[in-house]
PASEBA-1860 file (N, C-alpha, C; in nm, 3 decimals):
! residues 308
1> MKKESKSL> 4.772/3.155/6.098/4.895/3.240/6.109/4.946/3.118/6.133 ~ 4.890/3.033/6.135/4.917/2.837/6.169/4.879/2.753/6.035 ~ 4.823/2.769/5.922/4.823/2.747/5.803/4.941/2.810/5.778 ~ 5.026/2.899/5.765/5.113/3.011/5.683/5.227/2.895/5.728 ~ 5.268/2.925/5.860/5.399/2.850/5.944/5.413/2.705/5.837 ~ 5.323/2.626/5.833/5.299/2.524/5.798/5.335/2.466/5.666 ~ 5.336/2.582/5.558/5.328/2.548/5.462/5.526/2.640/5.469 ~ 5.565/2.727/5.511/5.717/2.762/5.529/5.833/2.675/5.526
9> VRFESLSN> 5.854/2.636/5.348/5.953/2.576/5.355/6.081/2.586/5.389 ~ 6.185/2.497/5.506/6.327/2.546/5.544/6.397/2.464/5.472 ~ 6.532/2.461/5.411/6.681/2.443/5.358/6.706/2.478/5.461 ~ 6.803/2.386/5.529/6.897/2.403/5.589/7.029/2.325/5.497 ~ 7.059/2.308/5.403/7.182/2.211/5.300/7.171/2.281/5.211 ~ 7.224/2.342/5.168/7.289/2.333/5.000/7.248/2.194/4.921 ~ 7.262/2.134/4.975/7.171/1.974/4.933/7.059/1.926/4.918 ~ 6.979/2.028/4.977/6.793/2.001/5.019/6.787/2.094/4.911
17> AHRAFGLP> 6.825/2.227/4.917/6.808/2.356/4.824/6.788/2.316/4.713 ~ 6.951/2.227/4.640/7.003/2.142/4.526/6.858/2.100/4.473 ~ 6.847/1.973/4.634/6.731/1.875/4.537/6.547/1.947/4.513 ~ 6.561/2.010/4.571/6.438/2.088/4.544/6.478/2.142/4.470 ~ 6.513/2.232/4.333/6.509/2.269/4.242/6.523/2.173/4.122 ~ 6.604/2.039/4.176/6.561/1.937/4.032/6.751/1.939/3.987 ~ 6.824/2.025/4.131/6.948/1.986/4.043/7.082/1.892/4.135 ~ 7.195/1.862/3.988/7.281/1.828/4.059/7.308/1.878/4.200
25> NPKHPLIS> 7.382/1.739/4.300/7.416/1.785/4.456/7.508/1.884/4.364 ~ 7.609/1.960/4.529/7.675/2.073/4.489/7.844/1.980/4.478 ~ 7.851/2.069/4.399/8.038/2.058/4.411/8.171/2.030/4.551 ~ 8.071/2.167/4.606/8.103/2.128/4.766/8.022/2.192/4.871 ~ 7.985/2.117/5.017/7.860/2.109/5.061/7.821/2.256/5.147 ~ 7.985/2.368/5.153/7.919/2.464/5.187/7.934/2.576/5.111 ~ 7.996/2.511/4.959/7.912/2.683/4.849/7.880/2.594/4.717 ~ 7.820/2.705/4.618/7.755/2.606/4.487/7.717/2.788/4.421
33> LINGSHVS> 7.744/2.710/4.328/7.696/2.881/4.217/7.627/2.820/4.101 ~ 7.504/2.851/4.085/7.448/2.807/4.046/7.393/2.880/3.859 ~ 7.456/2.831/3.801/7.434/2.898/3.664/7.305/2.889/3.552 ~ 7.227/2.977/3.603/7.060/2.988/3.533/7.094/2.913/3.339 ~ 7.184/2.954/3.270/7.201/2.986/3.109/7.228/2.743/3.155 ~ 7.284/2.684/3.195/7.299/2.587/3.208/7.271/2.505/3.320 ~ 7.097/2.573/3.273/6.979/2.512/3.374/6.843/2.460/3.271 ~ 6.818/2.352/3.256/6.721/2.301/3.185/6.552/2.390/3.226
41> QDVNHPSG> 6.507/2.463/3.124/6.417/2.501/3.173/6.254/2.439/3.271 ~ 6.260/2.322/3.270/6.194/2.226/3.347/6.227/2.214/3.520 ~ 6.340/2.330/3.516/6.315/2.274/3.713/6.291/2.307/3.763 ~ 6.263/2.273/3.877/6.143/2.255/3.972/6.199/2.353/4.045 ~ 6.057/2.507/4.045/6.057/2.590/4.186/5.920/2.562/4.263 ~ 6.021/2.513/4.378/5.951/2.564/4.516/5.818/2.672/4.550 ~ 5.719/2.647/4.545/5.583/2.724/4.570/5.620/2.763/4.635 ~ 5.583/2.968/4.703/5.558/2.982/4.810/5.662/3.099/4.873
49> AHVLGFYK> 5.639/3.141/5.019/5.753/3.126/5.087/5.843/3.060/5.134 ~ 6.037/3.025/5.165/6.051/2.951/5.232/6.232/3.015/5.285 ~ 6.272/2.956/5.397/6.369/2.996/5.452/6.465/2.906/5.423 ~ 6.605/2.984/5.359/6.752/2.930/5.325/6.883/2.982/5.496 ~ 6.887/2.879/5.481/7.008/2.827/5.568/7.139/2.901/5.603 ~ 7.164/2.924/5.431/7.252/3.048/5.451/7.241/3.096/5.287 ~ 7.341/3.195/5.316/7.329/3.328/5.214/7.320/3.296/5.029 ~ 7.223/3.415/4.998/7.162/3.380/4.889/7.229/3.522/4.802
57> ISYKPQLS> 7.315/3.526/4.742/7.295/3.609/4.648/7.263/3.545/4.480 ~ 7.206/3.663/4.391/7.178/3.619/4.304/7.152/3.751/4.162 ~ 7.216/3.735/4.048/7.180/3.816/3.880/7.083/3.780/3.872 ~ 7.016/3.854/3.829/6.848/3.863/3.776/6.920/3.973/3.653 ~ 6.858/3.895/3.536/6.885/3.950/3.427/6.745/4.079/3.389 ~ 6.638/4.082/3.457/6.557/4.152/3.373/6.482/4.159/3.565 ~ 6.405/4.283/3.611/6.367/4.331/3.741/6.272/4.408/3.668 ~ 6.190/4.461/3.785/6.094/4.510/3.852/6.081/4.646/3.862
65> GRLKYGQQ> 6.026/4.727/3.927/6.039/4.823/4.022/6.184/4.912/4.037 ~ 6.164/4.943/3.888/6.219/5.037/3.862/6.138/5.237/3.881 ~ 6.268/5.285/3.965/6.206/5.430/4.020/6.157/5.516/3.966 ~ 6.053/5.546/3.950/6.017/5.675/3.898/5.986/5.791/3.927 ~ 6.075/5.969/3.874/6.030/6.050/3.963/5.981/6.162/3.863 ~ 5.938/6.276/3.854/5.808/6.320/3.724/5.816/6.208/3.664 ~ 5.889/6.220/3.478/5.886/6.189/3.383/5.980/6.033/3.383 ~ 6.067/6.085/3.463/6.225/6.023/3.487/6.266/5.874/3.556
73> YYDFNEGG> 6.357/5.794/3.432/6.324/5.681/3.489/6.486/5.669/3.631 ~ 6.467/5.630/3.710/6.640/5.731/3.785/6.697/5.547/3.798 ~ 6.651/5.489/3.810/6.735/5.306/3.781/6.764/5.322/3.648 ~ 6.855/5.183/3.630/6.887/5.156/3.541/6.773/4.992/3.485 ~ 6.798/4.961/3.373/6.699/4.788/3.390/6.790/4.714/3.275 ~ 6.879/4.722/3.351/6.975/4.620/3.317/6.966/4.473/3.444 ~ 6.901/4.434/3.471/6.879/4.352/3.579/6.962/4.386/3.656 ~ 6.996/4.297/3.769/7.043/4.325/3.910/7.107/4.253/3.993
81> LLFASPNQ> 7.102/4.320/4.145/7.133/4.190/4.198/7.073/4.173/4.349 ~ 7.079/4.077/4.405/6.915/4.057/4.538/7.034/3.923/4.626 ~ 6.993/4.010/4.727/7.061/3.987/4.870/6.964/3.887/4.925 ~ 7.023/3.786/5.040/6.970/3.643/5.147/7.047/3.654/5.271 ~ 6.989/3.700/5.340/7.088/3.653/5.501/7.000/3.548/5.545 ~ 7.111/3.461/5.631/7.014/3.269/5.674/6.955/3.326/5.737 ~ 6.824/3.201/5.733/6.678/3.207/5.861/6.623/3.372/5.769 ~ 6.656/3.445/5.668/6.479/3.525/5.574/6.459/3.446/5.533
89> IVGGNTEN> 6.323/3.522/5.523/6.271/3.436/5.445/6.229/3.525/5.257 ~ 6.224/3.347/5.200/6.242/3.428/5.025/6.127/3.403/4.964 ~ 6.100/3.472/4.877/6.017/3.446/4.773/5.905/3.462/4.867 ~ 5.759/3.414/4.773/5.633/3.467/4.798/5.500/3.454/4.718 ~ 5.396/3.482/4.734/5.290/3.442/4.564/5.231/3.620/4.523 ~ 5.357/3.732/4.573/5.257/3.840/4.571/5.297/3.797/4.383 ~ 5.270/3.876/4.280/5.275/3.892/4.167/5.344/3.989/4.080 ~ 5.463/4.062/4.211/5.534/4.108/4.099/5.674/4.038/4.188
97> DESTVCSL> 5.645/3.924/4.229/5.781/3.873/4.320/5.904/3.786/4.250 ~ 6.036/3.888/4.327/6.103/3.903/4.199/6.219/3.705/4.186 ~ 6.134/3.666/4.294/6.197/3.484/4.286/6.142/3.389/4.230 ~ 6.024/3.506/4.126/5.960/3.411/4.024/6.051/3.433/3.900 ~ 6.130/3.528/3.935/6.174/3.541/3.771/6.327/3.501/3.818 ~ 6.428/3.419/3.617/6.471/3.314/3.667/6.619/3.423/3.681 ~ 6.695/3.322/3.809/6.885/3.443/3.774/6.976/3.356/3.674 ~ 7.027/3.460/3.662/7.174/3.411/3.553/7.222/3.325/3.608
105> YTLLIHPD> 7.263/3.411/3.763/7.385/3.337/3.818/7.308/3.292/4.006 ~ 7.344/3.219/4.077/7.285/3.191/4.166/7.369/3.179/4.265 ~ 7.445/3.260/4.372/7.551/3.185/4.460/7.479/3.182/4.589 ~ 7.508/3.058/4.662/7.440/3.004/4.760/7.560/3.004/4.869 ~ 7.596/2.997/4.969/7.744/3.050/5.049/7.690/2.984/5.210 ~ 7.708/2.862/5.277/7.637/2.850/5.400/7.816/2.913/5.533 ~ 7.733/2.984/5.590/7.805/3.077/5.696/7.913/2.987/5.733 ~ 7.918/2.843/5.765/8.036/2.764/5.854/8.158/2.798/5.732
113> FFLNYLLA> 8.119/2.809/5.591/8.205/2.860/5.482/8.277/2.966/5.517 ~ 8.289/3.060/5.621/8.315/3.189/5.609/8.395/3.136/5.754 ~ 8.459/3.061/5.817/8.468/3.012/5.907/8.654/3.083/5.915 ~ 8.698/3.178/6.041/8.818/3.102/6.006/8.875/3.160/5.925 ~ 8.814/3.328/5.893/8.805/3.458/5.763/8.781/3.529/5.841 ~ 8.831/3.637/5.826/8.714/3.791/5.857/8.632/3.780/5.783 ~ 8.596/3.751/5.695/8.469/3.820/5.617/8.388/3.707/5.702 ~ 8.392/3.670/5.771/8.314/3.553/5.911/8.184/3.651/6.021
121> KRVKEYGF> 8.293/3.760/6.022/8.221/3.878/6.039/8.193/3.977/5.973 ~ 8.275/4.053/5.891/8.201/4.115/5.838/8.150/4.140/5.719 ~ 8.060/3.992/5.670/7.947/3.984/5.594/7.801/4.023/5.672 ~ 7.838/4.025/5.822/7.718/4.074/5.920/7.679/4.248/5.847 ~ 7.862/4.277/5.821/7.866/4.453/5.836/7.786/4.560/5.670 ~ 7.803/4.416/5.631/7.684/4.463/5.470/7.571/4.470/5.489 ~ 7.476/4.560/5.499/7.346/4.570/5.529/7.303/4.562/5.397 ~ 7.285/4.515/5.255/7.200/4.496/5.167/7.116/4.319/5.143
129> FSYATNET> 7.236/4.302/5.307/7.174/4.098/5.309/7.022/4.124/5.347 ~ 7.001/4.248/5.381/6.894/4.187/5.484/6.749/4.303/5.419 ~ 6.812/4.424/5.367/6.782/4.446/5.266/6.591/4.395/5.186 ~ 6.475/4.521/5.143/6.402/4.402/5.110/6.344/4.396/4.973 ~ 6.302/4.307/4.906/6.300/4.280/4.761/6.233/4.408/4.655 ~ 6.229/4.486/4.683/6.178/4.576/4.607/6.286/4.714/4.611 ~ 6.398/4.678/4.738/6.550/4.729/4.729/6.643/4.719/4.662 ~ 6.611/4.659/4.576/6.721/4.566/4.407/6.833/4.657/4.384
137> LHLSDEEK> 6.970/4.592/4.383/7.037/4.694/4.364/7.039/4.691/4.197 ~ 6.984/4.769/4.066/7.007/4.786/4.007/7.071/4.823/3.906 ~ 7.143/4.759/3.808/7.297/4.797/3.743/7.288/4.845/3.625 ~ 7.439/4.912/3.574/7.448/5.018/3.478/7.486/4.887/3.394 ~ 7.530/4.908/3.215/7.585/4.842/3.213/7.725/4.770/3.168 ~ 7.768/4.861/3.249/7.939/4.894/3.330/7.911/4.809/3.430 ~ 7.816/4.797/3.505/7.849/4.750/3.674/7.783/4.608/3.590 ~ 7.661/4.579/3.554/7.651/4.457/3.546/7.755/4.335/3.506
145> ATIISIFN> 7.856/4.425/3.410/8.035/4.333/3.335/8.071/4.343/3.448 ~ 8.114/4.402/3.587/8.190/4.359/3.657/8.144/4.264/3.727 ~ 8.025/4.279/3.741/7.969/4.191/3.877/7.940/4.023/3.784 ~ 7.909/3.971/3.693/7.888/3.892/3.579/8.041/3.860/3.535 ~ 8.161/3.918/3.562/8.297/3.879/3.556/8.357/3.792/3.653 ~ 8.335/3.835/3.790/8.346/3.803/3.888/8.249/3.678/3.929 ~ 8.138/3.667/3.914/8.088/3.529/3.921/8.154/3.430/3.774 ~ 8.201/3.497/3.732/8.247/3.377/3.634/8.329/3.317/3.644
153> MIETELNS> 8.437/3.406/3.765/8.549/3.370/3.812/8.565/3.306/3.919 ~ 8.418/3.300/4.031/8.362/3.231/4.081/8.347/3.072/4.094 ~ 8.332/3.058/3.941/8.240/2.960/3.865/8.325/2.841/3.834 ~ 8.468/2.949/3.798/8.592/2.903/3.707/8.667/2.830/3.817 ~ 8.752/2.928/3.927/8.716/2.817/4.076/8.688/2.718/4.134 ~ 8.603/2.752/4.168/8.487/2.624/4.230/8.466/2.459/4.113 ~ 8.500/2.541/3.970/8.518/2.369/3.913/8.657/2.347/3.858 ~ 8.721/2.451/3.914/8.893/2.403/3.949/8.923/2.283/3.943
161> RIDDFSQD> 9.049/2.218/4.011/9.078/2.099/4.070/9.131/2.152/4.268 ~ 9.046/2.114/4.376/9.059/2.203/4.476/9.136/2.157/4.554 ~ 9.205/2.269/4.542/9.319/2.280/4.671/9.428/2.310/4.778 ~ 9.533/2.378/4.824/9.515/2.450/4.991/9.472/2.639/4.938 ~ 9.428/2.632/4.798/9.461/2.776/4.772/9.314/2.827/4.684 ~ 9.225/2.673/4.747/9.117/2.713/4.654/8.969/2.801/4.762 ~ 8.979/2.796/4.895/8.915/2.839/4.951/8.948/2.998/4.996 ~ 9.091/3.034/5.003/9.125/3.153/5.029/9.058/3.212/4.814
169> VVIAQIEL> 9.092/3.142/4.794/9.058/3.281/4.657/8.954/3.247/4.617 ~ 8.857/3.210/4.670/8.707/3.246/4.672/8.657/3.319/4.781 ~ 8.703/3.303/4.840/8.659/3.369/4.985/8.720/3.491/4.905 ~ 8.805/3.518/4.877/8.897/3.674/4.841/8.752/3.700/4.733 ~ 8.718/3.622/4.630/8.659/3.649/4.561/8.528/3.767/4.581 ~ 8.453/3.659/4.679/8.334/3.664/4.733/8.342/3.834/4.826 ~ 8.459/3.873/4.858/8.447/4.000/4.925/8.504/4.077/4.813 ~ 8.506/4.057/4.691/8.536/4.148/4.637/8.388/4.166/4.559
177> LLNYANRF> 8.315/4.070/4.502/8.138/4.066/4.521/8.100/4.171/4.603 ~ 8.102/4.127/4.728/8.024/4.215/4.778/8.123/4.397/4.768 ~ 8.211/4.394/4.842/8.301/4.515/4.774/8.217/4.619/4.680 ~ 8.230/4.578/4.576/8.185/4.623/4.468/8.046/4.686/4.443 ~ 7.969/4.600/4.527/7.800/4.565/4.567/7.788/4.700/4.610 ~ 7.863/4.709/4.692/7.820/4.805/4.824/7.826/4.971/4.781 ~ 7.988/4.954/4.675/7.995/5.062/4.566/7.832/5.130/4.501 ~ 7.856/4.987/4.442/7.715/5.077/4.345/7.577/5.058/4.407
185> YKRQFTTR> 7.580/5.018/4.547/7.462/5.059/4.649/7.481/5.238/4.667 ~ 7.582/5.275/4.655/7.646/5.363/4.706/7.558/5.500/4.598 ~ 7.636/5.428/4.508/7.603/5.497/4.347/7.428/5.507/4.315 ~ 7.392/5.428/4.425/7.181/5.418/4.332/7.194/5.508/4.449 ~ 7.191/5.554/4.539/7.111/5.607/4.674/7.203/5.758/4.614 ~ 7.293/5.796/4.544/7.316/5.923/4.469/7.201/5.927/4.389 ~ 7.209/5.829/4.258/7.104/5.867/4.155/6.981/5.874/4.248 ~ 6.931/5.831/4.316/6.755/5.862/4.348/6.795/5.959/4.475
193> KAINNTLL> 6.897/6.037/4.488/6.856/6.151/4.549/6.724/6.255/4.563 ~ 6.739/6.280/4.502/6.608/6.353/4.425/6.486/6.271/4.494 ~ 6.447/6.146/4.497/6.357/6.093/4.624/6.390/6.062/4.686 ~ 6.501/6.062/4.656/6.496/6.023/4.897/6.509/6.183/4.955 ~ 6.517/6.271/4.882/6.499/6.439/4.947/6.318/6.350/5.022 ~ 6.255/6.361/4.961/6.141/6.340/4.959/6.123/6.270/5.106 ~ 6.179/6.143/5.091/6.176/6.086/5.171/6.174/6.085/5.297 ~ 6.339/6.158/5.251/6.392/6.212/5.455/6.295/6.330/5.518
201> ERMEKLLN> 6.226/6.434/5.375/6.111/6.510/5.435/6.006/6.426/5.494 ~ 5.955/6.303/5.467/5.836/6.261/5.514/5.868/6.156/5.593 ~ 5.999/6.138/5.628/6.062/6.102/5.819/6.035/6.176/5.820 ~ 6.061/6.339/5.834/6.086/6.421/5.911/5.955/6.426/5.955 ~ 5.859/6.463/5.891/5.696/6.508/5.900/5.650/6.375/6.024 ~ 5.726/6.245/5.974/5.695/6.113/6.041/5.694/6.137/6.193 ~ 5.833/6.235/6.249/5.874/6.214/6.346/5.819/6.361/6.462 ~ 5.802/6.456/6.387/5.711/6.540/6.426/5.596/6.558/6.494
209> EYFDNKAT> 5.481/6.485/6.402/5.382/6.392/6.448/5.418/6.314/6.561 ~ 5.485/6.213/6.569/5.487/6.132/6.636/5.507/6.193/6.805 ~ 5.600/6.312/6.794/5.557/6.392/6.924/5.491/6.437/6.952 ~ 5.456/6.544/6.829/5.343/6.649/6.896/5.243/6.542/6.914 ~ 5.140/6.455/6.846/5.086/6.312/6.899/5.053/6.309/7.008 ~ 5.262/6.321/7.111/5.269/6.287/7.233/5.237/6.121/7.206 ~ 5.298/6.036/7.104/5.266/5.871/7.134/5.402/5.887/7.203 ~ 5.453/5.896/7.199/5.613/5.865/7.293/5.557/5.781/7.509
217> LRYGIPKV> 5.448/5.865/7.522/5.361/5.865/7.591/5.271/5.683/7.621 ~ 5.249/5.652/7.503/5.211/5.506/7.432/5.314/5.448/7.404 ~ 5.402/5.439/7.356/5.505/5.322/7.297/5.649/5.343/7.297 ~ 5.644/5.503/7.331/5.814/5.522/7.385/5.910/5.608/7.300 ~ 6.036/5.610/7.260/6.075/5.612/7.183/6.056/5.561/7.069 ~ 6.066/5.623/6.914/6.015/5.607/6.807/6.135/5.496/6.762 ~ 6.086/5.420/6.715/6.208/5.302/6.688/6.222/5.324/6.504 ~ 6.267/5.265/6.507/6.347/5.238/6.296/6.260/5.164/6.281
225> QYLAEHLN> 6.191/5.023/6.320/6.140/5.045/6.290/6.017/5.068/6.205 ~ 5.965/5.105/6.297/5.829/5.235/6.321/5.789/5.364/6.163 ~ 5.957/5.368/6.138/5.991/5.505/6.048/5.981/5.351/5.949 ~ 6.093/5.284/5.913/6.065/5.216/5.749/5.936/5.160/5.721 ~ 5.883/5.058/5.852/5.706/5.081/5.786/5.614/5.159/5.702 ~ 5.647/5.313/5.816/5.578/5.399/5.713/5.614/5.490/5.639 ~ 5.749/5.468/5.579/5.817/5.464/5.453/5.804/5.332/5.375 ~ 5.759/5.190/5.383/5.785/5.120/5.283/5.925/5.088/5.243
233> LSPNYLSD> 5.988/5.140/5.396/6.144/5.045/5.333/6.144/4.937/5.499 ~ 6.268/4.900/5.423/6.357/4.756/5.561/6.462/4.903/5.615 ~ 6.478/4.848/5.755/6.523/4.941/5.888/6.686/4.968/5.787 ~ 6.743/4.873/5.742/6.874/4.867/5.731/6.885/4.922/5.552 ~ 6.762/4.941/5.460/6.809/5.046/5.374/6.778/5.162/5.392 ~ 6.646/5.208/5.521/6.661/5.312/5.548/6.771/5.407/5.612 ~ 6.847/5.309/5.716/6.967/5.366/5.743/7.045/5.329/5.699 ~ 7.087/5.318/5.546/7.203/5.334/5.463/7.156/5.438/5.345
241> MLRSLTGQ> 7.047/5.499/5.331/6.973/5.578/5.289/7.044/5.760/5.306 ~ 7.015/5.707/5.413/7.016/5.838/5.532/7.193/5.830/5.544 ~ 7.262/5.753/5.570/7.369/5.789/5.578/7.459/5.800/5.500 ~ 7.403/5.745/5.341/7.427/5.872/5.248/7.447/5.938/5.232 ~ 7.256/6.009/5.255/7.189/6.141/5.243/7.266/6.263/5.346 ~ 7.309/6.220/5.458/7.317/6.290/5.539/7.407/6.273/5.670 ~ 7.486/6.170/5.633/7.613/6.139/5.683/7.565/6.078/5.840 ~ 7.381/6.012/5.863/7.354/5.979/5.999/7.289/5.848/5.966
249> SAQQHIHN> 7.288/5.823/6.096/7.175/5.681/6.040/7.014/5.696/6.104 ~ 6.907/5.659/6.071/6.792/5.671/6.092/6.790/5.639/6.257 ~ 6.887/5.572/6.323/6.905/5.613/6.422/6.939/5.743/6.536 ~ 7.044/5.781/6.450/7.099/5.916/6.472/6.983/6.037/6.459 ~ 6.873/5.989/6.367/6.839/6.093/6.346/6.764/6.066/6.479 ~ 6.691/6.008/6.524/6.555/5.983/6.577/6.646/6.059/6.704 ~ 6.759/5.975/6.795/6.836/6.102/6.866/6.869/6.309/6.893 ~ 6.905/6.258/6.730/6.879/6.413/6.673/6.678/6.481/6.777
257> KLIEKAKE> 6.628/6.442/6.726/6.537/6.537/6.688/6.453/6.480/6.831 ~ 6.544/6.404/6.989/6.501/6.375/7.076/6.579/6.528/7.144 ~ 6.678/6.550/7.083/6.772/6.631/7.184/6.674/6.739/7.152 ~ 6.622/6.725/6.986/6.603/6.895/6.902/6.491/6.915/7.014 ~ 6.358/6.829/7.061/6.246/6.837/7.129/6.323/6.852/7.277 ~ 6.379/6.769/7.307/6.402/6.839/7.475/6.492/6.951/7.536 ~ 6.534/6.974/7.390/6.611/7.141/7.372/6.472/7.282/7.435 ~ 6.382/7.188/7.303/6.226/7.327/7.350/6.181/7.255/7.511
265> ILSTTNLS> 6.236/7.176/7.537/6.071/7.201/7.687/6.155/7.236/7.762 ~ 6.261/7.235/7.784/6.401/7.224/7.858/6.382/7.409/7.924 ~ 6.374/7.486/7.807/6.403/7.592/7.749/6.294/7.685/7.781 ~ 6.172/7.602/7.782/6.041/7.656/7.765/5.914/7.643/7.858 ~ 6.014/7.556/7.977/5.878/7.485/8.037/5.967/7.516/8.246 ~ 5.903/7.459/8.324/5.948/7.427/8.400/5.951/7.253/8.478 ~ 5.955/7.148/8.341/5.952/7.006/8.426/6.048/6.918/8.458 ~ 6.086/6.894/8.515/6.160/6.820/8.580/6.246/6.764/8.475
273> VSEIAYAL> 6.373/6.731/8.535/6.443/6.616/8.385/6.349/6.488/8.380 ~ 6.374/6.460/8.515/6.281/6.330/8.521/6.138/6.320/8.451 ~ 6.032/6.465/8.445/5.966/6.460/8.400/5.923/6.475/8.202 ~ 6.094/6.566/8.192/6.049/6.504/8.051/6.133/6.406/8.041 ~ 6.221/6.374/8.085/6.232/6.195/7.987/6.107/6.136/7.999 ~ 6.049/6.106/8.042/5.896/6.039/8.101/5.810/6.089/7.928 ~ 5.841/6.254/7.933/5.754/6.297/7.821/5.799/6.269/7.710 ~ 5.909/6.210/7.640/5.981/6.205/7.555/5.990/6.049/7.539
281> GFEHSQSF> 5.983/5.953/7.631/5.964/5.844/7.621/6.025/5.742/7.684 ~ 6.147/5.754/7.718/6.254/5.715/7.844/6.163/5.646/7.955 ~ 6.173/5.534/7.961/6.218/5.488/8.106/6.254/5.484/8.216 ~ 6.401/5.566/8.176/6.480/5.611/8.300/6.529/5.733/8.276 ~ 6.520/5.816/8.381/6.576/6.013/8.370/6.683/6.001/8.284 ~ 6.806/5.842/8.327/6.903/5.863/8.357/7.003/5.837/8.261 ~ 6.856/5.806/8.130/6.945/5.716/8.018/6.876/5.845/7.897 ~ 6.822/5.958/7.947/6.771/6.078/7.887/6.848/6.184/7.875
289> SKLFKSKM> 6.932/6.124/8.026/7.072/6.249/8.037/7.176/6.225/8.035 ~ 7.243/6.099/7.995/7.295/6.071/7.932/7.338/6.072/7.740 ~ 7.183/6.050/7.721/7.177/6.080/7.581/7.228/6.247/7.548 ~ 7.153/6.335/7.617/7.175/6.458/7.628/7.314/6.547/7.620 ~ 7.359/6.459/7.715/7.516/6.515/7.762/7.608/6.477/7.657 ~ 7.571/6.317/7.605/7.752/6.275/7.485/7.614/6.384/7.363 ~ 7.543/6.415/7.310/7.487/6.552/7.209/7.485/6.675/7.267 ~ 7.526/6.800/7.348/7.541/6.831/7.398/7.646/6.915/7.514
297> QMSPLEFR> 7.718/6.821/7.519/7.801/6.857/7.584/7.835/6.908/7.694 ~ 7.672/6.870/7.775/7.632/6.932/7.888/7.514/6.888/7.964 ~ 7.536/6.869/8.086/7.316/6.815/8.126/7.260/6.892/8.105 ~ 7.135/6.816/8.104/6.995/6.931/8.146/7.015/7.000/8.167 ~ 7.067/7.004/8.324/6.998/7.087/8.409/7.099/7.189/8.359 ~ 7.246/7.205/8.320/7.303/7.274/8.261/7.232/7.369/8.158 ~ 7.211/7.276/8.066/7.129/7.380/7.969/7.048/7.416/7.978 ~ 6.989/7.401/8.038/6.825/7.520/8.098/6.904/7.622/8.216
305> ASFN> 7.039/7.660/8.301/7.122/7.759/8.339/7.144/7.816/8.242 ~ 7.157/7.770/8.128/7.268/7.899/8.042/7.125/7.996/7.969 ~ 6.995/7.939/7.990/6.867/8.048/7.916/6.887/8.127/8.060 ~ 6.874/8.140/8.178/6.901/8.198/8.286/6.980/8.345/8.289
END
């Protein structure tokens, strides 16, 4: 573990990242757009995983990892977008690591660039910044044209004369890019519906096994992270996929399962509310009662009384 931490390179500034890649200094200290078609093929590529102190959005014309269901592919093969948030580990040494594939466009944005703009808060609401590499946004031809046109607009603005409106314009363009990415991810969830339904079934099975095996007594209430790891997804992608499919996040699915199990115990046993809360993984019975009442509009004891 110590050996890995020593090899992890961290880039706190855009200037450091540019130097590491053998690129000229950025024109702006807080934002840069690297056009891959203008970069020499001999440019340096830091080996191994690294951590960025800023947001990264990159469009890659070639991507692996398209999903196949039966004999049919469900993703487009026209390249796609990858996102990384500050302090996220990027890259690695795996054979299929997308970081080894050249990007046509790479947008680097320091969080300070968003200061005094609503986007400083809103950018944290775009869950895809925490998606894993294998959860890349695959683009259709039309979507690709839209994304590239926005990158071109940002590039033109950043290369133009800086004036009082420059940052306002670029912020608006970045927000446009993020909103289109949000829309296209919703489309991707739809085109993956058959596969996502299978994931939903697997998640339900995982939750049932967790409660049936009384894992709650050892590990407490199941976490979103637990489900995501067993489904080979990132927590944010799992929640966004479920929200698109069922209208509820992963956390809400866990709460629904808790209430389902609680109703079963309340209606078939004489266990006290405290005993039921403990069996379901709650540290405090008050937390269980509060969740139950918020979902059922009655207390656990009132629910039990309705069966008598």
